[in-house]
C-alpha positions as CSV (number, residue, x, y, z in Angstrom):
1,X,12.3,36.6,11.2
2,X,10.1,34.4,8.9
3,X,10.1,35.8,5.3
4,X,7.8,34.9,2.6
5,X,10.4,32.8,1.0
6,X,10.9,30.8,4.3
7,X,7.1,30.5,4.7
8,X,6.8,29.0,1.2
9,X,9.6,26.6,2.0
10,X,7.8,25.5,5.0
11,X,4.5,24.8,3.5
12,X,5.4,23.9,-0.1
13,X,7.2,20.6,-0.4
14,X,9.6,20.2,-3.3
15,X,7.8,17.3,-5.0
16,X,10.5,17.0,-7.8
17,X,12.3,14.2,-5.6
18,X,10.8,11.8,-3.1
19,X,10.7,12.7,0.5
20,X,12.3,10.2,2.9
21,X,10.7,11.7,6.0
22,X,9.3,9.1,8.2
23,X,5.6,9.0,8.9
24,X,4.2,9.0,12.2
25,X,2.7,5.6,11.7
26,X,6.1,4.1,11.3
27,X,6.9,5.0,15.0
28,X,6.5,2.2,17.7
29,X,4.9,4.1,20.5
30,X,1.6,5.1,18.9
31,X,-1.5,4.3,21.2
32,X,-3.6,1.6,20.0
33,X,-6.8,3.7,20.0
34,X,-5.0,6.1,17.7
35,X,-4.0,3.3,15.3
36,X,-7.7,2.2,15.2
37,X,-8.8,5.6,14.3
38,X,-6.1,5.9,11.6
39,X,-6.9,2.6,10.1
40,X,-10.7,3.3,10.0
41,X,-10.1,6.5,8.2
42,X,-7.7,5.0,5.7
43,X,-10.3,2.4,4.8
44,X,-12.9,5.4,4.2
45,X,-10.3,7.1,1.9
46,X,-9.6,4.0,0.1
47,X,-13.2,3.3,-0.5
48,X,-14.2,6.7,-1.4
49,X,-11.1,7.5,-3.8
50,X,-11.2,4.1,-5.4
51,X,-8.1,2.6,-3.8
52,X,-9.6,-0.8,-3.2
53,X,-11.1,-1.0,-6.6
54,X,-7.6,-0.6,-8.1
55,X,-6.2,-3.4,-6.0
56,X,-9.1,-5.6,-7.2
57,X,-8.6,-4.6,-10.7
58,X,-4.9,-5.7,-10.5
59,X,-5.5,-9.1,-9.0
60,X,-8.3,-9.8,-11.4
61,X,-5.5,-9.3,-14.2
62,X,-3.7,-12.1,-12.7
63,X,-6.4,-14.6,-12.0
64,X,-8.4,-13.9,-15.2
65,X,-6.6,-16.8,-17.0
66,X,-6.1,-19.0,-14.0
67,X,-8.2,-22.0,-13.6
68,X,-6.1,-23.6,-10.8
69,X,-8.4,-22.6,-7.8
70,X,-8.4,-22.2,-5.0
71,X,-5.7,-19.5,-5.0
72,X,-3.8,-18.2,-2.1
73,X,-3.8,-14.4,-2.0
74,X,-1.4,-12.7,0.4
75,X,-1.0,-8.8,1.3
76,X,2.2,-7.5,2.7
77,X,1.9,-4.5,4.8
78,X,-1.9,-5.3,5.4
79,X,-2.5,-2.8,8.0
80,X,-6.1,-3.0,9.3
81,X,-7.0,-5.9,6.7
82,X,-9.6,-3.8,4.8
83,X,-7.9,-4.4,1.4
84,X,-8.3,-8.2,1.9
85,X,-11.8,-7.9,3.2
86,X,-12.8,-5.8,0.0
87,X,-11.2,-8.6,-2.3
88,X,-13.0,-11.4,-0.3
89,X,-16.2,-9.6,-0.8
90,X,-15.7,-8.9,-4.5
91,X,-13.9,-12.1,-5.9
92,X,-15.9,-15.0,-7.1
93,X,-14.5,-18.3,-6.5
94,X,-12.6,-20.2,-3.9
95,X,-9.7,-18.1,-2.3
96,X,-7.5,-18.2,0.8
97,X,-6.6,-14.8,2.1
98,X,-3.6,-13.9,4.3
99,X,-2.4,-10.5,5.6
100,X,1.0,-9.9,6.9
101,X,2.1,-6.8,8.9
102,X,5.1,-5.9,11.3
103,X,2.8,-3.9,13.7
104,X,1.2,-6.1,16.2
105,X,-1.5,-3.3,16.8
106,X,-2.5,-3.5,13.1
107,X,-2.7,-7.2,13.1
108,X,-4.8,-7.1,16.5
109,X,-7.2,-4.7,14.9
110,X,-7.4,-6.6,11.6
111,X,-8.0,-10.0,13.4
112,X,-10.7,-8.4,15.5
113,X,-12.5,-7.0,12.4
114,X,-12.2,-10.0,10.0
115,X,-12.1,-13.3,11.8
116,X,-12.3,-15.5,8.6
117,X,-8.9,-14.0,7.1
118,X,-5.6,-15.3,8.2
119,X,-3.3,-12.5,9.7
120,X,0.4,-13.0,10.4
121,X,2.4,-10.5,12.6
122,X,5.8,-10.5,11.0
123,X,8.4,-8.8,8.8
124,X,7.2,-9.8,5.4
125,X,10.9,-11.0,4.7
126,X,10.5,-13.5,7.5
127,X,6.8,-14.5,7.0
128,X,6.3,-18.3,6.4
129,X,3.1,-19.7,4.9
130,X,1.5,-23.0,5.1
131,X,0.9,-22.9,1.3
132,X,2.9,-20.8,-1.1
133,X,1.1,-17.7,-2.2
134,X,-0.3,-17.6,-5.7
135,X,-0.6,-13.7,-5.8
136,X,1.2,-11.3,-3.5
137,X,0.1,-7.7,-3.4
138,X,0.6,-4.6,-1.5
139,X,-1.4,-1.3,-1.3
140,X,0.1,2.0,-0.1
141,X,3.1,0.0,1.4
142,X,5.9,0.6,-1.2
143,X,6.3,4.5,-0.4
144,X,7.4,3.6,3.0
145,X,10.6,2.1,1.5
146,X,13.7,3.7,-0.1
147,X,14.8,2.4,-3.7
148,X,17.3,-0.2,-2.4
149,X,14.7,-1.8,-0.2
150,X,12.2,-1.8,-2.9
151,X,14.5,-3.8,-5.2
152,X,14.7,-6.4,-2.4
153,X,10.9,-6.2,-2.0
154,X,10.1,-6.8,-5.5
155,X,12.6,-9.8,-5.8
156,X,10.9,-11.2,-2.8
157,X,7.5,-10.9,-4.2
158,X,8.6,-12.4,-7.7
159,X,10.3,-15.3,-6.0
160,X,7.5,-16.2,-3.3
161,X,4.4,-15.7,-5.9
162,X,3.4,-18.6,-8.0
163,X,1.4,-16.4,-10.7
164,X,2.7,-12.8,-9.9
165,X,2.3,-9.8,-7.8
166,X,0.4,-6.5,-7.7
167,X,1.3,-3.0,-6.4
168,X,-1.0,-0.1,-5.8
169,X,0.7,3.0,-4.6
170,X,0.8,6.8,-4.9
171,X,1.7,9.3,-7.6
172,X,3.8,12.1,-6.3
173,X,1.9,15.0,-7.6
174,X,1.1,18.5,-6.2
175,X,-2.5,18.3,-6.9
176,X,-2.8,15.1,-5.0
177,X,-0.7,16.5,-2.2
178,X,-2.6,19.7,-1.6
179,X,-5.9,18.0,-2.0
180,X,-5.5,15.4,0.5
181,X,-3.9,17.9,2.9
182,X,-7.0,20.1,2.7
183,X,-9.5,17.1,2.9
184,X,-7.9,15.6,6.0
185,X,-7.6,18.9,7.7
186,X,-11.4,19.4,7.2
187,X,-12.8,15.9,7.7
188,X,-10.1,13.8,9.5
189,X,-10.3,13.2,13.4
190,X,-6.9,11.4,13.2
191,X,-3.6,13.4,13.7
192,X,-1.9,10.3,12.1
193,X,-4.0,10.9,9.0
194,X,-3.7,14.3,8.9
195,X,0.2,14.2,9.0
196,X,0.8,11.0,7.0
197,X,-1.7,11.3,4.2
198,X,0.1,14.3,2.4
199,X,3.6,13.0,3.4
200,X,2.6,9.7,1.8
201,X,2.1,11.6,-1.4
202,X,5.5,13.3,-1.1
203,X,7.1,9.9,-0.6
204,X,5.1,8.6,-3.6
205,X,6.6,8.0,-7.2
206,X,6.8,9.2,-10.7
207,X,6.3,6.6,-13.2
208,X,9.9,6.5,-14.4
209,X,11.1,6.0,-10.9
210,X,9.0,2.8,-10.6
211,X,10.3,1.6,-14.1
212,X,13.9,2.2,-12.8
213,X,13.3,0.1,-9.8
214,X,11.5,-2.6,-11.6
215,X,14.5,-2.7,-14.1
216,X,17.0,-2.8,-11.3
217,X,15.1,-5.8,-9.7
218,X,15.1,-7.5,-13.2
219,X,11.3,-7.6,-13.2
220,X,10.4,-7.8,-16.9
221,X,7.1,-9.3,-17.5
222,X,5.3,-6.2,-16.0
223,X,2.9,-3.4,-16.9
224,X,2.3,-0.1,-15.1
225,X,-1.0,2.0,-15.4
226,X,-1.9,5.4,-14.2
227,X,-5.2,5.2,-12.1
228,X,-7.6,7.8,-10.6
229,X,-7.0,9.3,-8.0
230,X,-3.1,9.7,-8.6
231,X,-2.3,6.1,-8.1
232,X,-0.1,3.6,-10.0
233,X,-1.1,0.0,-10.6
234,X,1.8,-2.4,-11.1
235,X,1.1,-6.0,-12.2
236,X,4.0,-8.4,-12.7
237,X,3.3,-11.8,-14.1
238,X,5.9,-14.8,-13.7
């Protein structure tokens, strides 16, 4: 028998702690057409809710004092490449853009959409670049990892970037969770988005958690800002 308390437990996640439930997109057997629909809708969400603009603001903080252009900007976990395309459109100057993603379906979609951006299908830890990146960034990538993996990730970004790195990811907050859950139920045609968007929030962060991870990774020259809508922007300069 399903009681009221059981019902509340099912529909109301306990957001005090991070969820480690795997997202559907992390599976290996998702059909390509479903991946494409997911990536298109994620681009729309990032555009309408300001996600792309947050990444741009973070990258601009690192290049504002730089005169050594052209600069090489690399995104790890690039998905469909829309973050890089947005930067390419908005940034003034000479830049080289590279996207790295483990999923061949994402890289195939990105390369089809944005032919003047270089894409690499690889685990970011194993990726090799013709020129060392000046800036490395990620957007909605960190929440896919546990804390130990994030320490490794932040150390890798710090070691491989000439200037610094930028992270744009989700705040774990009940308003964000239920808002995106409702919006995707109403407007999304992707079962991946409907499932993974609220789960991504549950896998997101509190500010003190990010501070603890950065401290454990010995990243000291770093700032964290809260951004609308329920995002954290991290900028670390070497």
